Every structure is written in structure tokens, then in C-alpha cells.
N, C-alpha and C positions, 0 to 999 in steps of 0.2 A: 627464353625464359619469362612466362606468363606473370605481370603485376598481380598482387593478392593485396587486401584490402585489409590484411594485419598490420599494424604499423610497429614499429621498433617496442617491445615491453619496456613497460615503465610505470611506475604509479599505481596505485590502491588499487586498480581495476586487474592487476596481472595476478595470475594464478599458478602455483607452482605443481605441477602433477605428477611429481615423483612418489608421491603418498599414494597415487591412487594408482600406477603402474599401466600396462598396458592390456592385462588380461580381462579377456570380453566380458562382461557383467558384473566387473567390479563397480561400485559407486562411493560418490564420495559429496556429501553436502556442507557447506560452508555458508558461515553470514558473517556481514560484514557490515561497518558504516563505513561509507566513502564519502569525498569531497566531489561534489560535480564539475565536472570539466565546461570548460566554456562551450559557448555556442550552442548549447540546448536550447534553441527558443526558436519564436514564428514570430509574425507582426505584433502580436497583444499582448504574447503571454511567453515565462521565458521559467527555467529550473534556474536559479539565481547562481554565479560562478562560485564555487566552494562551500556552498550550502550542503549538509548532512543529505545522504541518500541513503537507506537501508535496503539492502541487497540482502536475499537468501538465492543461492544457490547451488544448483546439483548437477555434480558432474557423474557421468557414465561412461565406462572404456566401452568402445566397440571393435569390431575390426577393421575399421579404419581411420578412426582417431575417437576424440573425445565429442560424447554428445553431451551438450549445456543447456538446460531448462533451468530456468532463474524468474525473479520477480524482483522489481526496482519499485520504492517507493520514495517521491521526490516531491518536495515544496514547490510550490507555485508561485509568481510575483505575477501581476500583468494588470490590464487596463480593461475594463469591459467594454464588450462590444457595441452596447445599447445606450449605455448612462455616462461613458468614458472614467468612471470612477475608478481609482485603483483598487485593488482586493489581492488576498491569499489565500488560496488554497493549496491542493494536492494531487498529485498524480500517481495511479498506479498502471505498470505497465508490465507486461510478460513477454518474455522470450525462450525459443528454443533453436538453436544452431548445431550444425555440426564442425569440430573441428578437425580437420584432416590433418593426420602425420607429415610432417615437413618429407621425411624419406619417400613416402608412398608418392609425393609430387616428384621426385625427381626421378622416379623407375618410371612413370607415367611417361614423362620426358625423354627418355632413354627408349623406351619401346616407341615413342613417336617418331625418333630419327633414325631407328633399325627400319622403322616400316616405309620411312622416306628415301633411306637409302635402297632399300630392294625396289622400291617402286619407279627406281629414278629413269631406267629406260622406258617407258611410260609416261613420263611427264607432260610429255606436248600434248597427248590426247586427254590426260586428264587434269590439265592444269588448272583450269577453272574452277573443276569439281574442290580440288583440294584446297584452292583459297578460299571456298566458300567453308569448307570444313575447317582451314586454319582460325578465319574470322570469327567461327561460332564456337571452338574452342577458348580464343581470347576474351569472348564476351562471356562465356559460363564461368571462366577464371576469375574475372572480377567480381564475380559474386559468391566466392569460395574464402572460406577462411582457413587458416593453416596455423598448427602450433609453432614457435619457433623452440625446437627442442624438447626441454619441456617444460617450457613456458608457456601459459596460456592467455594472450592481451583479450580481456573480455571486453576493452572499450570501444572500436566499431559494431560490436553486435548489440552493446549496452546502447550506446549511440542510437542508432536507430530505431530500437524498439520506443526509449524516451520520447523521442521527437515524432514518432508515428500516434502517440500516445497523447500530446498535445491537442489541444480544442482549439479548431478553428477561428471559431466565434464565441470566446469567452466571456460568461456572463458573471457578475458580483454574487447573483442570486438566482434560483429558478424564477422563472416570469417575471423579471426586472422587467418593466415597462418603458424606461427609456428617457428621452427627452422630450419636453413640449418643442412642437414643432415651431410655435409661433415666439417664442422667449428662450427658449432652452435650458430653462431650466428641470434639474430631474423631476419626473415626475413624482418619485416615490417621496420626495419631500415635500411638495407642493400640495400634496392631496386629494381625494376624488372630487372636490369641487374647484380644482384648478381650471377656468374657463378664460376665453379671450372673444370680446364682441365683434361681431361681422365686420372686417372689414369694409368700408364704402367708396366705391369703385369714386376715383378722384373727377371722373368726366359730370358723375352726377352730385359733387358736393356743393358747385355753382346752382345749379338748378334747386337743391335743397336749402340753401339759404334765400335763394327768391322766392321760396314757396314759403319760408320762416317771416319771410318781410312783410308778405301779401297777408296772414295770418293776423300778423301785427296791426298792421292797418284796417284790416275789416273789424278785429278790435276796437279798436280806436273810432271808427265809425260809428260801430254799435253805441258805443260810449256817449256817443255827441246825441247821438238819437233819442237817446234814452234821457237825455239831460235836457232836450227842446220839450219833448213831451212834459214832463213834469214840472217843465217852468211853466 
């Protein structure tokens, strides 16, 4: 039996589809505030665990199952990718997924088993082709969502949509100038006049000191010459 991405139904992201029924074309819209599950995060940004997430979801019965179309608005907390300052914002994620009826899954595998028995006598010649076909079916099954009876667990589809909507390089504000490459101070705080003198190559430091010494000696000799003339 193929694996599915639908977890055991639990929590606020589980919806009861008995009110919707199985008549194709019937629809139901629900809104609710749910606590954010864990691990909705990337390296620099996350949805805080347990924070309020606003959901608006439309369920539509189709022949194969339930078509789910929804929007989630979730708070964000993170670190700016340029200036490293902590900040908070929000993200809006949209999603649309088809949840298949569980009995349709069983019927599909019954047909597959009958097909295998019917072709058993030809198994040696078609062994490689069947293996590739089975492997592809298993890969496809991993991308499917199924109802658990009349219960629809929205968490896996919700999780995928929110994580995909998170910014890879979050910014505390648009156009954040980042940090000074010399001293590390946030340029937004330092102001437009922030700058540093050009660093002197240490190989030239001794030569500069020698030049300053020569200038001092030259000034001393000039002052002495002036004193002799005046005397």
C-alpha cells in the first residue's frame, strides 16, 4: 500500500466533511483562527509556534474527492538578512489541493492487483517495465492527499504552502542599507554622513614617518637661517 502525506487527523487543522457531503458541486466555506504548528521556518524567518493564523478555506466536492482552496495569514518573526536586526511582519499564503476519497485509493490498488495477476504469465518479459511503472506510482502517491473517512487534515497542505511563501532573504524594511563593512554599525542608524578614512598600508607607514621627520628638520633649518639673517 502506498504511503501518503496525510498524517493522523488531529488539532485545529482537521475539518469534518460530513456537512459538505459527496454530491459533486456542493461547496462549503469555513474561516477559523488556528495555532501555528511547529517547524514553519527557514534559516532567518519563522512563524512562531502557537501564534494565531487566520484561515479561510473553501471545500468543493468533486467526483474524486474534495478540492480545497484556501488562504492563510500568519505572523512572522525573524532576523534581517542585511542588518541582522530582529523584526516582525506577516505572510499570506494561498493553496489549492485535491484530497482524494480513501475508498478510491483502495479501489485503485484492487485494480492494480488484478492487473498483476492477469499478467503473471508474462512477468518475465515485462519485469523491467512493471518495476519502473510501480516506482513511478509510488512517487506519485507520495504527492497525494487523502481524506480519513469524513475528516480532512489540512496540516500537510497548509504547511507546504506557508513554508514556500517564506522569504529566503527577509528584510526588516524595503531598501535596508545593511551594515558598515568597516565597523559593522547599522547604516540606517549611522546616517548618510557615516564614513571612514582610507586605511594606510602598513608598508608605507614607516616611509610616512620618515617623511614627517624630514619636514620637521627642514622647517627647523629654515627657521635657523632666518634667525641668522635677522641677527
